[in-house]
N, CA, C and O of each residue as an XYZ file, in Angstrom:
280
protein
N      80.240     96.041    115.396
C      80.910     96.935    116.308
C      80.394     98.355    116.087
O      80.244     98.797    114.948
N      80.131     99.044    117.149
C      79.704    100.440    117.101
C      80.709    101.259    117.894
O      81.135    100.847    118.973
N      81.087    102.412    117.368
C      82.022    103.254    118.102
C      81.642    104.715    117.929
O      80.966    105.077    116.966
N      82.075    105.548    118.856
C      81.846    106.987    118.765
C      82.857    107.581    117.798
O      83.978    107.088    117.674
N      82.452    108.641    117.118
C      83.342    109.291    116.166
C      83.592    110.718    116.588
O      82.768    111.334    117.264
N      84.737    111.241    116.184
C      85.077    112.624    116.516
C      84.556    113.555    115.427
O      84.220    113.104    114.333
N      84.490    114.844    115.720
C      84.025    115.841    114.750
C      84.920    115.844    113.520
O      84.434    116.039    112.406
N      86.211    115.633    113.700
C      87.130    115.623    112.572
C      86.832    114.474    111.627
O      86.957    114.622    110.411
N      86.440    113.336    112.170
C      86.168    112.165    111.352
C      84.933    112.348    110.468
O      84.881    111.800    109.367
N      83.959    113.095    110.926
C      82.693    113.192    110.194
C      82.533    114.476    109.393
O      81.535    114.632    108.689
N      83.481    115.394    109.479
C      83.312    116.681    108.819
C      83.290    116.573    107.302
O      82.589    117.354    106.659
N      84.013    115.657    106.708
C      84.075    115.564    105.255
C      83.235    114.452    104.658
O      83.428    114.099    103.495
N      82.325    113.899    105.410
C      81.527    112.783    104.918
C      80.471    113.244    103.912
O      79.964    114.362    103.998
N      80.152    112.374    102.968
C      79.079    112.632    102.018
C      77.870    111.802    102.438
O      77.888    110.573    102.364
N      76.824    112.488    102.877
C      75.621    111.848    103.399
C      74.587    111.690    102.296
O      74.487    112.528    101.400
N      73.815    110.604    102.367
C      72.696    110.455    101.447
C      71.570    109.691    102.123
O      71.781    108.934    103.071
N      70.360    109.914    101.603
C      69.170    109.220    102.088
C      68.861    108.061    101.153
O      69.223    108.081     99.976
N      68.210    107.084    101.676
C      67.795    105.945    100.872
C      66.780    106.376     99.826
O      65.968    107.270    100.064
N      66.832    105.740     98.678
C      65.830    106.005     97.643
C      64.462    105.500     98.077
O      63.450    105.841     97.465
N      64.426    104.692     99.130
C      63.165    104.195     99.657
C      62.558    105.135    100.699
O      61.477    104.857    101.220
N      63.226    106.225    101.006
C      62.707    107.171    101.988
C      61.414    107.790    101.483
O      61.281    108.107    100.301
N      60.482    107.953    102.375
C      59.180    108.543    102.036
C      59.287    110.052    102.167
O      59.240    110.579    103.278
N      59.429    110.754    101.054
C      59.606    112.204    101.097
C      58.358    112.933    101.590
O      58.441    114.097    101.980
N      57.204    112.263    101.578
C      55.988    112.914    102.071
C      55.932    112.904    103.595
O      55.130    113.620    104.195
N      56.780    112.096    104.218
C      56.804    112.006    105.675
C      58.230    112.298    106.145
O      59.016    111.374    106.352
N      58.559    113.563    106.309
C      59.911    113.964    106.677
C      60.349    113.553    108.061
O      61.498    113.783    108.437
N      59.464    112.949    108.826
C      59.824    112.581    110.197
C      60.422    111.187    110.296
O      60.776    110.755    111.393
N      60.543    110.478    109.200
C      61.042    109.109    109.255
C      62.150    108.875    108.245
O      61.919    108.265    107.201
N      63.331    109.345    108.538
C      64.421    109.129    107.587
C      65.767    109.158    108.294
O      65.990    109.920    109.235
N      66.636    108.318    107.817
C      68.023    108.348    108.267
C      68.896    108.624    107.060
O      68.486    108.427    105.916
N      70.098    109.081    107.331
C      71.086    109.295    106.285
C      72.291    108.438    106.606
O      72.582    108.179    107.774
N      72.990    107.998    105.581
C      74.192    107.202    105.765
C      75.345    107.823    104.995
O      75.144    108.498    103.986
N      76.537    107.591    105.477
C      77.761    108.038    104.828
C      78.763    106.887    104.882
O      79.400    106.661    105.911
N      78.897    106.170    103.787
C      79.849    105.049    103.781
C      81.294    105.539    103.676
O      81.584    106.534    103.012
N      82.179    104.825    104.341
C      83.614    105.082    104.267
C      84.310    103.737    104.095
O      83.661    102.692    104.128
N      85.584    103.759    103.919
C      86.327    102.503    103.782
C      86.350    101.716    105.089
O      86.561    100.503    105.076
N      86.137    102.390    106.209
C      86.180    101.729    107.520
C      84.812    101.332    108.042
O      84.723    100.623    109.044
N      83.737    101.773    107.384
C      82.402    101.430    107.857
C      81.360    102.393    107.343
O      81.558    103.062    106.328
N      80.249    102.458    108.049
C      79.129    103.306    107.648
C      78.697    104.151    108.831
O      78.492    103.634    109.929
N      78.560    105.449    108.609
C      78.038    106.371    109.609
C      76.550    106.523    109.353
O      76.121    106.590    108.201
N      75.758    106.577    110.417
C      74.307    106.694    110.307
C      73.857    107.829    111.213
O      74.328    107.956    112.344
N      72.925    108.670    110.703
C      72.402    109.773    111.519
C      70.943    110.020    111.180
O      70.444    109.570    110.148
N      70.267    110.740    112.061
C      68.878    111.151    111.865
C      68.866    112.369    110.940
O      69.513    113.374    111.235
N      68.147    112.290    109.838
C      68.154    113.382    108.863
C      67.482    114.652    109.380
O      67.703    115.734    108.837
N      66.670    114.527    110.415
C      66.006    115.708    110.985
C      66.904    116.447    111.968
O      66.665    117.616    112.268
N      67.931    115.778    112.470
C      68.797    116.360    113.485
C      70.245    116.020    113.149
O      70.895    115.251    113.857
N      70.739    116.600    112.064
C      72.050    116.219    111.549
C      73.199    116.568    112.476
O      74.276    115.983    112.361
N      72.999    117.504    113.390
C      74.045    117.847    114.345
C      74.018    116.953    115.581
O      74.865    117.083    116.465
N      73.052    116.052    115.638
C      72.907    115.173    116.792
C      73.854    113.982    116.740
O      74.844    113.983    116.008
N      73.536    112.993    117.513
C      74.364    111.794    117.621
C      74.420    111.036    116.304
O      73.487    111.075    115.501
N      75.525    110.354    116.105
C      75.711    109.505    114.937
C      76.217    108.158    115.406
O      76.824    108.034    116.470
N      75.960    107.170    114.604
C      76.433    105.820    114.888
C      77.380    105.429    113.765
O      77.120    105.712    112.596
N      78.472    104.783    114.122
C      79.401    104.249    113.130
C      79.444    102.748    113.325
O      79.705    102.266    114.427
N      79.185    101.999    112.244
C      79.224    100.539    112.313
C      80.246    100.023    111.306
O      80.540    100.678    110.306
N      80.768     98.860    111.582
C      81.744     98.257    110.684
C      81.066     97.851    109.377
O      79.841     97.755    109.302
N      81.877     97.616    108.361
C      81.350     97.175    107.070
C      80.588     95.860    107.239
O      79.514     95.685    106.662
N      81.135     94.943    108.022
C      80.483     93.644    108.243
C      79.145     93.804    108.956
O      78.167     93.149    108.597
N      79.101     94.669    109.960
C      77.848     94.890    110.688
C      76.800     95.516    109.772
O      75.629     95.139    109.825
N      77.210     96.471    108.931
C      76.269     97.104    108.001
C      75.736     96.085    106.996
O      74.537     96.059    106.716
N      76.610     95.255    106.459
C      76.184     94.232    105.501
C      75.186     93.270    106.139
O      74.205     92.878    105.507
N      75.437     92.892    107.386
C      74.508     91.997    108.085
C      73.162     92.684    108.309
O      72.111     92.065    108.138
N      73.192     93.951    108.689
C      71.952     94.705    108.898
C      71.149     94.806    107.601
O      69.950     94.530    107.587
N      71.809     95.201    106.517
C      71.110     95.355    105.236
C      70.525     94.021    104.784
O      69.397     93.968    104.296
N      71.285     92.956    104.946
C      70.775     91.634    104.597
C      69.554     91.262    105.406
O      68.593     90.708    104.872
N      69.588     91.561    106.686
C      68.441     91.273    107.553
C      67.245     92.154    107.202
O      66.122     91.663    107.086
N      67.484     93.447    107.033
C      66.388     94.389    106.765
C      65.721     94.124    105.418
O      64.523     94.359    105.261
N      66.483     93.641    104.456
C      65.925     93.383    103.132
C      65.334     91.987    103.012
O      64.705     91.657    102.006
N      65.535     91.169    104.038
C      65.033     89.803    104.009
C      65.876     88.875    103.159
O      65.413     87.800    102.778
N      67.102     89.266    102.855
C      67.995     88.462    102.001
C      69.112     87.802    102.796
O      70.232     87.699    102.296
N      68.855     87.366    103.978
C      69.912     86.748    104.786
C      70.309     85.423    104.243
O      71.187     84.766    104.802
């Protein structure tokens, strides 16, 4: 499930980049902010832009797929 979030919901989030991010190529990175209700995802180059919020189950399925550990 993906839903839009309000400014109030995202103001106190703690964002981080993956340790797999290529710091030599700043044009290819996302940041995530996990919460008890799901995971927020944004483009690290445009932090004021759009964000996606996915459920914990959807994030777990994505990570499993992306890592090849399904």
